[in-house]
LUMKOLPA-842800 format. One record per residue (C-alpha): y, z, x; residue in one letter. Coordinates in Angstrom, 3 decimals, m for minus. Layout:
LUMKOLPA-842800
y Y z Z x X residuo a
...
***
This chain:
LUMKOLPA-842800
y 153.431 z 65.284 x m20.848 residuo m
y 154.271 z 62.044 x m20.976 residuo t
y 150.723 z 61.108 x m19.284 residuo a
y 149.088 z 62.484 x m22.364 residuo i
y 151.233 z 60.646 x m24.853 residuo l
y 150.786 z 57.410 x m23.021 residuo t
y 147.053 z 58.057 x m23.036 residuo w
y 146.920 z 58.979 x m26.858 residuo l
y 148.951 z 55.730 x m27.416 residuo l
y 146.817 z 53.551 x m25.539 residuo i
y 143.261 z 55.185 x m27.010 residuo l
y 144.703 z 54.599 x m30.509 residuo m
y 146.021 z 51.136 x m30.107 residuo v
y 142.576 z 49.941 x m28.138 residuo a
y 140.431 z 51.239 x m30.378 residuo l
y 142.224 z 50.474 x m33.678 residuo l
y 142.758 z 47.359 x m32.228 residuo c
y 138.688 z 46.290 x m31.254 residuo v
y 137.984 z 47.501 x m35.088 residuo g
y 136.886 z 50.622 x m34.954 residuo i
y 137.333 z 52.701 x m38.102 residuo w
y 140.849 z 55.095 x m38.317 residuo i
y 138.293 z 58.238 x m38.613 residuo g
y 135.786 z 57.846 x m35.186 residuo p
y 138.618 z 56.541 x m33.680 residuo a
y 140.992 z 59.436 x m33.925 residuo l
y 137.620 z 61.669 x m32.994 residuo i
y 137.416 z 59.844 x m29.810 residuo a
y 140.756 z 60.005 x m29.162 residuo t
y 140.079 z 64.131 x m29.357 residuo a
y 137.494 z 63.502 x m27.649 residuo v
y 138.870 z 61.798 x m24.462 residuo v
y 141.738 z 64.293 x m23.953 residuo l
y 139.903 z 67.012 x m24.302 residuo l
y 137.688 z 66.056 x m21.311 residuo e
y 140.663 z 64.632 x m19.137 residuo m
y 142.937 z 67.046 x m19.390 residuo y
y 140.907 z 70.079 x m20.518 residuo t
y 138.214 z 72.254 x m19.172 residuo n
y 137.134 z 73.242 x m22.412 residuo l
y 133.382 z 73.060 x m23.927 residuo p
y 134.197 z 69.700 x m25.872 residuo t
y 130.833 z 69.561 x m27.600 residuo h
y 130.988 z 72.901 x m29.324 residuo k
y 134.588 z 72.323 x m30.107 residuo l
y 134.168 z 69.130 x m31.550 residuo i
y 131.390 z 70.889 x m34.104 residuo a
y 133.227 z 73.711 x m34.979 residuo n
y 136.614 z 71.724 x m36.157 residuo w
y 134.328 z 69.547 x m37.532 residuo a
y 132.850 z 72.482 x m39.523 residuo f
y 135.904 z 74.585 x m40.485 residuo n
y 137.773 z 71.338 x m41.804 residuo v
y 134.529 z 70.183 x m43.608 residuo a
y 133.927 z 73.753 x m45.229 residuo t
y 137.809 z 74.433 x m46.300 residuo s
y 138.696 z 75.471 x m49.903 residuo s
y 141.250 z 72.730 x m50.287 residuo d
y 139.216 z 69.960 x m49.106 residuo i
y 136.293 z 70.867 x m51.354 residuo v
y 138.742 z 69.474 x m53.955 residuo s
y 138.415 z 66.222 x m52.431 residuo l
y 135.622 z 64.652 x m53.509 residuo p
y 135.681 z 66.559 x m57.023 residuo l
y 139.342 z 64.850 x m58.402 residuo f
y 138.590 z 61.451 x m56.633 residuo i
y 135.321 z 61.766 x m58.983 residuo l
y 137.331 z 62.719 x m61.902 residuo m
y 139.727 z 59.641 x m61.640 residuo g
y 136.803 z 57.542 x m60.968 residuo e
y 135.004 z 58.540 x m64.248 residuo l
y 139.147 z 58.480 x m65.735 residuo l
y 139.034 z 54.788 x m64.674 residuo f
y 135.859 z 53.538 x m66.580 residuo r
y 137.006 z 55.121 x m70.036 residuo t
y 139.840 z 53.795 x m73.119 residuo r
y 142.296 z 55.994 x m71.249 residuo l
y 144.928 z 53.472 x m71.191 residuo s
y 144.790 z 52.249 x m74.494 residuo q
y 145.012 z 55.792 x m75.860 residuo s
y 148.096 z 56.310 x m73.347 residuo l
y 149.947 z 52.827 x m74.672 residuo f
y 148.406 z 53.941 x m78.132 residuo s
y 149.870 z 57.342 x m78.207 residuo g
y 153.355 z 56.752 x m76.207 residuo i
y 154.856 z 53.236 x m77.602 residuo a
y 155.962 z 54.742 x m81.546 residuo p
y 158.090 z 57.092 x m79.615 residuo w
y 159.563 z 54.124 x m77.054 residuo m
y 162.349 z 52.744 x m79.999 residuo s
y 164.570 z 55.056 x m79.805 residuo f
y 165.224 z 54.486 x m76.498 residuo l
y 167.371 z 51.836 x m74.600 residuo p
y 164.796 z 49.392 x m73.137 residuo g
y 162.069 z 50.380 x m75.461 residuo r
y 158.197 z 49.626 x m74.639 residuo l
y 159.770 z 49.241 x m71.026 residuo f
y 159.212 z 53.323 x m71.093 residuo h
y 155.687 z 53.026 x m71.832 residuo t
y 155.165 z 52.336 x m68.263 residuo t
y 157.045 z 54.850 x m66.116 residuo v
y 155.850 z 57.954 x m69.528 residuo i
y 152.045 z 56.772 x m69.140 residuo g
y 151.862 z 56.526 x m65.414 residuo c
y 153.207 z 60.111 x m65.488 residuo s
y 150.723 z 61.288 x m67.686 residuo m
y 147.930 z 59.726 x m66.064 residuo f
y 149.282 z 61.379 x m62.882 residuo a
y 148.888 z 64.456 x m64.000 residuo a
y 145.168 z 64.285 x m64.323 residuo i
y 144.718 z 61.433 x m61.166 residuo s
y 145.720 z 61.909 x m57.444 residuo g
y 145.771 z 58.434 x m57.232 residuo s
y 148.633 z 56.022 x m56.747 residuo s
y 146.719 z 53.079 x m57.065 residuo a
y 144.279 z 54.204 x m59.682 residuo a
y 147.360 z 55.208 x m61.848 residuo t
y 148.628 z 51.794 x m61.386 residuo t
y 145.355 z 49.994 x m62.176 residuo q
y 144.925 z 52.395 x m65.448 residuo v
y 148.138 z 51.875 x m67.276 residuo v
y 148.810 z 49.192 x m65.572 residuo g
y 145.862 z 46.924 x m67.774 residuo r
y 147.606 z 48.158 x m70.678 residuo i
y 151.199 z 48.190 x m70.807 residuo t
y 151.980 z 45.318 x m68.827 residuo l
y 149.766 z 43.301 x m71.263 residuo t
y 151.529 z 44.546 x m74.191 residuo e
y 155.058 z 44.168 x m72.656 residuo l
y 154.048 z 40.639 x m71.751 residuo l
y 153.056 z 39.612 x m75.155 residuo n
y 155.608 z 40.686 x m76.681 residuo r
y 158.489 z 39.176 x m74.805 residuo g
y 159.483 z 41.834 x m72.287 residuo y
y 161.073 z 40.821 x m69.106 residuo d
y 158.341 z 40.110 x m67.064 residuo k
y 160.044 z 40.757 x m63.400 residuo g
y 161.179 z 44.340 x m64.666 residuo l
y 158.095 z 44.963 x m66.292 residuo a
y 156.542 z 44.194 x m62.774 residuo v
y 159.134 z 46.765 x m61.142 residuo g
y 158.269 z 49.609 x m62.906 residuo s
y 155.095 z 49.698 x m62.943 residuo l
y 155.096 z 49.445 x m59.335 residuo a
y 157.643 z 52.300 x m58.707 residuo g
y 155.888 z 54.295 x m61.411 residuo a
y 152.601 z 53.950 x m60.670 residuo g
y 153.373 z 55.383 x m57.309 residuo t
y 153.656 z 58.819 x m58.995 residuo l
y 150.384 z 59.721 x m58.492 residuo g
y 150.975 z 60.960 x m55.304 residuo f
y 154.108 z 63.317 x m56.287 residuo l
y 152.667 z 64.882 x m59.401 residuo i
y 149.837 z 66.864 x m58.811 residuo p
y 146.990 z 67.036 x m58.427 residuo p
y 147.316 z 64.499 x m55.850 residuo s
y 145.016 z 63.198 x m52.919 residuo i
y 147.563 z 62.999 x m50.278 residuo p
y 149.038 z 66.607 x m50.750 residuo m
y 145.367 z 67.862 x m50.666 residuo i
y 144.902 z 66.124 x m46.732 residuo i
y 148.692 z 67.589 x m46.283 residuo y
y 147.748 z 71.396 x m47.033 residuo a
y 144.543 z 70.693 x m45.247 residuo v
y 146.558 z 69.805 x m41.922 residuo l
y 149.756 z 71.929 x m42.476 residuo a
y 148.240 z 74.551 x m43.263 residuo e
y 149.721 z 75.034 x m46.113 residuo e
y 148.770 z 76.328 x m49.955 residuo s
y 147.528 z 73.825 x m51.592 residuo l
y 148.961 z 75.198 x m55.322 residuo l
y 152.372 z 76.010 x m54.206 residuo r
y 152.730 z 72.394 x m53.163 residuo l
y 151.078 z 71.138 x m56.463 residuo f
y 153.905 z 73.160 x m57.879 residuo t
y 156.616 z 71.777 x m55.718 residuo a
y 155.650 z 68.358 x m56.636 residuo g
y 156.023 z 69.104 x m60.587 residuo f
y 160.365 z 69.126 x m60.992 residuo l
y 160.477 z 66.480 x m58.620 residuo p
y 157.947 z 63.719 x m59.905 residuo g
y 159.517 z 64.223 x m62.930 residuo f
y 162.797 z 63.833 x m61.985 residuo a
y 162.094 z 60.373 x m60.369 residuo l
y 160.015 z 58.998 x m63.343 residuo a
y 163.190 z 60.165 x m65.074 residuo g
y 165.929 z 58.196 x m62.416 residuo c
y 163.281 z 55.110 x m63.166 residuo f
y 163.334 z 55.600 x m66.758 residuo m
y 167.145 z 55.300 x m66.822 residuo g
y 167.746 z 52.368 x m64.461 residuo y
y 165.696 z 50.658 x m66.954 residuo m
y 167.653 z 51.520 x m69.874 residuo a
y 170.871 z 50.849 x m68.146 residuo i
y 169.385 z 47.557 x m67.224 residuo r
y 168.887 z 46.870 x m71.059 residuo s
y 171.681 z 47.941 x m72.217 residuo v
y 173.609 z 45.450 x m69.720 residuo l
y 171.435 z 42.580 x m70.304 residuo n
y 169.724 z 42.984 x m73.970 residuo p
y 167.989 z 39.584 x m73.271 residuo k
y 165.549 z 41.491 x m71.181 residuo l
y 164.038 z 43.750 x m74.233 residuo v
y 163.304 z 41.145 x m77.219 residuo p
y 164.826 z 41.071 x m80.678 residuo n
y 161.825 z 41.685 x m82.359 residuo d
y 158.548 z 43.158 x m80.480 residuo d
y 156.838 z 42.023 x m83.919 residuo h
y 155.923 z 45.734 x m84.198 residuo t
y 157.091 z 48.031 x m86.868 residuo t
y 156.652 z 52.390 x m86.415 residuo w
y 156.821 z 54.631 x m89.530 residuo t
y 157.512 z 58.530 x m88.837 residuo w
y 153.370 z 58.640 x m90.139 residuo a
y 152.450 z 56.055 x m87.530 residuo d
y 154.714 z 58.336 x m84.927 residuo r
y 153.075 z 61.679 x m85.679 residuo f
y 149.616 z 59.942 x m86.142 residuo r
y 150.009 z 58.494 x m82.831 residuo s
y 150.093 z 62.103 x m81.566 residuo l
y 146.193 z 62.023 x m81.644 residuo i
y 145.578 z 59.296 x m79.351 residuo e
y 146.969 z 61.709 x m76.755 residuo l
y 144.835 z 64.119 x m77.301 residuo g
y 142.414 z 63.287 x m74.497 residuo p
y 145.018 z 63.200 x m71.628 residuo v
y 146.558 z 66.893 x m73.349 residuo a
y 142.685 z 68.273 x m72.754 residuo f
y 142.437 z 67.445 x m69.185 residuo l
y 146.063 z 68.666 x m68.096 residuo i
y 144.944 z 71.370 x m69.849 residuo l
y 141.754 z 72.158 x m68.394 residuo t
y 142.809 z 71.419 x m64.968 residuo v
y 146.786 z 72.133 x m64.571 residuo l
y 145.760 z 74.767 x m67.238 residuo g
y 143.296 z 76.746 x m65.642 residuo t
y 145.138 z 76.496 x m62.404 residuo m
y 148.677 z 78.685 x m63.258 residuo y
y 146.624 z 80.320 x m66.023 residuo a
y 145.111 z 82.086 x m62.794 residuo g
y 141.837 z 81.287 x m64.644 residuo i
y 140.720 z 78.973 x m61.103 residuo a
y 141.174 z 78.247 x m57.870 residuo s
y 142.703 z 74.192 x m57.060 residuo p
y 138.769 z 74.020 x m55.957 residuo s
y 137.296 z 75.549 x m58.860 residuo e
y 140.105 z 73.306 x m61.481 residuo a
y 138.840 z 70.181 x m59.841 residuo s
y 135.300 z 71.031 x m60.965 residuo a
y 136.457 z 72.145 x m64.514 residuo i
y 138.257 z 68.988 x m64.260 residuo g
y 135.317 z 66.515 x m63.272 residuo v
y 133.620 z 67.942 x m66.179 residuo l
y 136.619 z 67.650 x m68.912 residuo g
y 136.426 z 63.738 x m67.868 residuo a
y 132.802 z 63.343 x m68.309 residuo l
y 133.768 z 65.063 x m71.399 residuo a
y 136.714 z 62.644 x m72.746 residuo v
y 134.066 z 59.550 x m71.712 residuo a
y 131.779 z 60.753 x m73.952 residuo a
y 133.983 z 61.155 x m76.922 residuo g
y 135.384 z 57.866 x m76.304 residuo q
y 132.081 z 56.051 x m76.140 residuo g
y 132.009 z 55.188 x m72.790 residuo t
y 129.584 z 57.001 x m70.630 residuo l
y 126.295 z 55.344 x m69.711 residuo n
y 123.995 z 56.323 x m66.777 residuo w
y 125.935 z 53.127 x m64.925 residuo k
y 129.061 z 54.006 x m65.146 residuo g
y 128.179 z 57.672 x m63.591 residuo i
y 126.321 z 55.748 x m61.003 residuo r
y 129.416 z 54.106 x m59.904 residuo d
y 131.871 z 56.455 x m60.230 residuo a
y 130.006 z 58.536 x m57.680 residuo l
y 128.809 z 56.188 x m55.336 residuo l
y 132.861 z 55.066 x m55.551 residuo g
y 133.337 z 58.836 x m55.136 residuo s
y 131.260 z 59.494 x m51.885 residuo v
y 132.550 z 56.161 x m50.464 residuo q
y 136.119 z 57.490 x m51.329 residuo t
y 135.108 z 61.027 x m49.555 residuo t
y 133.386 z 59.847 x m46.486 residuo c
y 136.628 z 57.653 x m45.566 residuo m
y 139.354 z 59.992 x m45.956 residuo i
y 137.025 z 63.245 x m45.186 residuo g
y 136.101 z 61.770 x m41.821 residuo m
y 140.186 z 60.743 x m41.095 residuo i
y 140.954 z 64.284 x m41.964 residuo v
y 138.441 z 65.835 x m39.474 residuo i
y 139.688 z 63.403 x m36.960 residuo g
y 143.339 z 64.090 x m37.349 residuo a
y 142.692 z 68.105 x m37.158 residuo f
y 140.851 z 67.361 x m34.089 residuo m
y 144.143 z 65.444 x m32.413 residuo v
y 146.465 z 67.919 x m33.564 residuo g
y 144.587 z 70.783 x m32.562 residuo t
y 144.045 z 68.789 x m28.917 residuo v
y 147.685 z 67.967 x m28.693 residuo l
y 148.667 z 71.540 x m29.534 residuo a
y 146.611 z 72.877 x m26.971 residuo n
y 148.461 z 70.790 x m24.623 residuo l
y 151.469 z 71.938 x m25.822 residuo r
y 152.914 z 67.911 x m26.690 residuo v
y 154.777 z 69.148 x m30.072 residuo p
y 156.399 z 71.550 x m27.648 residuo q
y 157.907 z 68.980 x m25.549 residuo f
y 158.931 z 66.230 x m28.425 residuo v
y 160.245 z 68.715 x m30.289 residuo s
y 162.684 z 69.845 x m27.209 residuo a
y 163.100 z 66.137 x m26.140 residuo a
y 164.493 z 65.183 x m30.116 residuo i
y 166.764 z 68.579 x m29.856 residuo t
y 168.068 z 66.925 x m26.733 residuo s
y 169.615 z 64.566 x m28.972 residuo w
y 171.479 z 67.021 x m30.515 residuo q
y 171.221 z 65.459 x m33.855 residuo l
y 172.629 z 67.053 x m37.108 residuo s
y 169.044 z 68.221 x m39.522 residuo p
y 170.067 z 65.726 x m42.211 residuo f
y 170.515 z 63.031 x m40.055 residuo v
y 167.359 z 63.939 x m38.485 residuo l
y 165.562 z 63.946 x m41.736 residuo i
y 166.785 z 60.178 x m42.652 residuo m
y 165.601 z 59.016 x m39.324 residuo f
y 162.144 z 59.789 x m39.972 residuo l
y 162.784 z 58.653 x m44.061 residuo m
y 163.131 z 55.001 x m41.692 residuo f
y 160.816 z 55.654 x m39.358 residuo f
y 157.811 z 56.285 x m42.559 residuo y
y 159.727 z 53.117 x m44.293 residuo i
y 158.967 z 51.322 x m41.415 residuo l
y 155.252 z 52.750 x m40.121 residuo l
y 154.416 z 51.596 x m44.287 residuo g
y 154.676 z 48.049 x m43.720 residuo t
y 151.455 z 48.240 x m41.231 residuo v
y 149.702 z 51.659 x m41.838 residuo l
y 148.611 z 52.953 x m45.841 residuo e
y 149.727 z 56.078 x m46.457 residuo g
y 146.793 z 58.451 x m45.787 residuo f
y 147.102 z 57.093 x m42.296 residuo s
y 150.388 z 57.789 x m41.884 residuo m
y 149.852 z 61.666 x m42.405 residuo i
y 147.498 z 62.404 x m40.088 residuo v
y 148.746 z 60.280 x m37.622 residuo l
y 151.852 z 61.639 x m37.357 residuo t
y 151.797 z 65.117 x m38.603 residuo l
y 150.602 z 66.848 x m35.327 residuo p
y 153.806 z 65.708 x m33.807 residuo i
y 155.950 z 65.435 x m36.675 residuo v
y 155.724 z 68.979 x m38.182 residuo l
y 156.705 z 70.980 x m35.464 residuo p
y 159.490 z 68.797 x m34.704 residuo v
y 161.293 z 69.522 x m38.858 residuo v
y 160.303 z 73.079 x m38.993 residuo l
y 161.973 z 73.820 x m35.368 residuo a
y 165.355 z 71.944 x m37.266 residuo a
y 165.386 z 74.729 x m39.979 residuo g
y 163.542 z 72.602 x m43.057 residuo f
y 160.594 z 74.115 x m45.119 residuo d
y 157.242 z 72.892 x m44.484 residuo k
y 156.599 z 73.023 x m48.306 residuo l
y 159.723 z 71.269 x m48.567 residuo w
y 158.598 z 68.474 x m45.908 residuo f
y 155.115 z 67.836 x m47.836 residuo g
y 157.094 z 66.647 x m50.976 residuo i
y 159.271 z 64.627 x m48.676 residuo f
y 156.460 z 63.092 x m46.912 residuo l
y 154.508 z 62.561 x m49.857 residuo i
y 157.649 z 60.560 x m51.202 residuo l
y 158.159 z 58.389 x m48.385 residuo t
y 154.278 z 57.265 x m48.359 residuo i
y 155.219 z 56.014 x m51.825 residuo e
y 157.476 z 54.177 x m50.557 residuo m
y 154.974 z 52.488 x m48.143 residuo a
y 152.869 z 52.098 x m51.046 residuo q
y 155.105 z 49.399 x m52.551 residuo i
y 156.258 z 48.048 x m48.788 residuo s
y 154.314 z 45.145 x m47.908 residuo p
y 152.488 z 43.789 x m46.132 residuo p
y 150.628 z 47.138 x m46.653 residuo v
y 150.875 z 47.729 x m49.950 residuo a
y 148.329 z 48.670 x m52.301 residuo f
y 150.258 z 49.053 x m55.397 residuo n
y 151.400 z 45.599 x m55.165 residuo l
y 147.945 z 44.199 x m54.304 residuo f
y 146.944 z 46.401 x m57.586 residuo v
y 149.412 z 44.557 x m60.204 residuo i
y 148.812 z 41.131 x m58.098 residuo q
y 145.065 z 41.211 x m59.346 residuo n
y 146.741 z 41.947 x m62.869 residuo i
y 149.051 z 39.594 x m63.562 residuo t
y 147.640 z 36.745 x m60.711 residuo g
y 151.648 z 36.775 x m58.749 residuo d
y 152.129 z 36.307 x m55.446 residuo s
y 152.779 z 39.396 x m53.539 residuo q
y 155.906 z 37.642 x m52.363 residuo t
y 157.388 z 38.244 x m56.085 residuo y
y 155.859 z 41.718 x m56.883 residuo v
y 157.568 z 42.803 x m54.082 residuo a
y 161.291 z 41.469 x m54.876 residuo w
y 161.093 z 42.804 x m58.123 residuo k
y 160.250 z 46.175 x m57.199 residuo v
y 163.256 z 46.502 x m54.993 residuo i
y 165.618 z 48.704 x m57.256 residuo p
y 162.787 z 50.807 x m58.169 residuo f
y 162.501 z 51.048 x m53.890 residuo f
y 166.426 z 51.825 x m53.306 residuo l
y 165.764 z 54.399 x m56.182 residuo i
y 163.448 z 56.247 x m54.400 residuo m
y 165.512 z 56.287 x m51.224 residuo m
y 168.412 z 57.598 x m53.068 residuo i
y 165.729 z 60.125 x m54.544 residuo f
y 164.715 z 61.436 x m51.252 residuo t
y 168.190 z 61.424 x m49.733 residuo a
y 169.176 z 63.986 x m52.987 residuo v
y 165.897 z 66.546 x m52.445 residuo l
y 167.631 z 66.256 x m48.772 residuo t
y 170.899 z 67.710 x m49.761 residuo i
y 169.107 z 69.991 x m52.537 residuo f
y 165.967 z 71.207 x m50.936 residuo p
y 166.235 z 73.993 x m54.249 residuo q
y 164.971 z 71.232 x m56.324 residuo l
y 161.373 z 71.644 x m54.513 residuo v
y 161.567 z 74.971 x m53.870 residuo t
y 162.852 z 76.947 x m56.808 residuo w
y 160.114 z 75.619 x m59.283 residuo p
y 157.592 z 77.748 x m56.592 residuo v
y 159.390 z 80.492 x m56.598 residuo d
y 159.920 z 80.625 x m60.552 residuo f
y 156.425 z 79.860 x m61.748 residuo i
y 154.645 z 81.726 x m58.270 residuo l
y 156.262 z 84.593 x m58.423 residuo s
y 156.057 z 86.220 x m61.627 residuo r
***
């Protein structure tokens, strides 16, 4: 077993170091391990595994959710979100600071991408906050933290990948992400409210805007496109009208309708959205196929059982084990992006976690949270790069401002470990009815 793990590490490091993309590197690793340690017909198995992954019902929804996000990226949805949310924030400590978190939460419910959520919401809210005199550091940090909700609040692209590799129900995963996602958003808002009360200078005395109740109710019209998309995607799934893959197709039609309604629908935008979604889908799809192959090979060679037995011999308590994994993923997130973290580690880590008594569904949400932290962990931190492009600030500056939100996410993950019912109860309550 030690030799297999050694060869696995050598092959992956060598292939990645010479510049081979992670998807082909994973497939090549699976082929070499099959040839070295089994007598199985490699060419038949590889073709069969690739076909099974590519045609699974969950993976079918992946390109459609990506296309939906690409289409929405080219609409005026960010302006609509800010205009609809801002008038209602004057009651809260911190006022317009909260538009970032609420905007990211709402956009996350119609997108599956953390980077897209950060980009779409940030390009309007961050500009508005800075122009009105709000503290730049807190605004930047809140955007970086809240932008990660694009992974946790469904629909979520990493959840689709986890569902395929872990053989878990995608609908159950989507349902499990709601309560933790909005609870984490509430933690971010609570922190900003406390900061604003303790240091009133963070919020301008006069943000040059006065809203009447008539303005507030009129502003709700601006949230119409978002509400429409949430109903078309999530509403159809939980009403039993559509499966997740069917809902993704409905979401694409809804995004086209929103773009047409806002006057942003044109052939160039459609072409660019299609090309962007094809590129992203091909990249993620090959990674998922490669990861499935490596995981299947390792399972046939009983590597996960060996690793699980070795870790069990350490006699770690379940809580210590999961905290160790959290710090492991945080460290891994400094050099790898989220998708790679899932596909490279899940075949070995998942059996260990299940052997420790953790629920597969719960671990999926835990893993998504750790990937969110990776999104804001330099030097490989997509959300920080997005904000850097928006503001022109250095990544170091953005990284320092996001530290409080990073710590909130760590504490929140520990709370989920102590109270796993926050993940499992909504699933049992909603899907059992």
